[in-house]
Steps between C-alpha positions, in 0.01 A plus 500: 500500500410831332226698675190562288380860479126488577437828323652372177294181519175694548587732212561201272169343601320826423676523163397145407141581594505804273641299210231233537209744521355710221501876463159536662438145622668389822458128427536428128724625223452487124612159375417320824304174483135572570366352826237237417154486650317171542138404569369852557120518495345703221173681445409220257490248786817323388857478632775663296879480470766673291571163338151509346636750246803308376374529141500880514796711390432760767316534828384840623450483875323788671443546870173683533179522704147638506537732799744744337351766267811497279492121470131517408578764236745256342263201482380587151857545378601164644199339332590667171858374530371148557263520204767633265784265589342214694236239442558140399686596183683800642865497603445686828331392822370785715470404866376727778557420866345668803658447842312756709296370793247783521133533419448508125818306428406153622475217248122506536489876430737471205303209353182707508679800351667301222167354393316831519764690302576208266872535562694310234819430694587223745431637849657317795510546875788431739394536861851411617640802310806284430518554126478880527781504756714280274457747216558802722166651393422831666210652309169403343517475209861389448606308188766240420577363154650151492663364186491144366778401738286651776750765584393854587556737206289792622341613826309808606207694356285391206542838334607857569170661605213402727260694278457267203438791262847642574708184460806543277709195592366146546788342687363146524402481133834649393687245712310215332558647153874537561538149642308356204773643277770356723586841642511636855225749588609864479339553839552209736378641829272780615328602821145362517215731595204430724421392855737310723464124520341438839748260650421347836753603762752225564564464871852392596 
């Protein structure tokens, strides 16, 4: 029986991992099926799932929070995105999910904030942090565009500048526009900007 070289095996495993992961995302790659969320509580007092948006051509998922200054700066832009492309007659569902377990980011805090600021997007909370881990989210805010087949066609930053007055490229909108024409986005992946997702330490 031929002896297996452990070094070669480990190298192959590492290579497979690199092929499966994106350029900046260690979990997902462009074209991967989007992990589905189910029965996540929202700031509207209801439970929400990805399947709720089966009539939409696209879903824009953003991992965000209220405790990060950068994420807060993007709230208006997320609301504007939802108003422009979403709504009952729109072809895009904009869904925000917070997974942080710190003061200011609890479902109760987010519910109060959403009402006070009249946020127009669906705002959910996942205390288990499971959905963020499945997407490989690192920053708040971090965006994912899912097509009609619910495959990932873009992931990363909303645009190219945190200062809204200096934005030149709107990556999420451009991804949607390209996919609407049956084309692949010119930019499929970028590095998101903001605060780190506050994952609970997993003890092994």
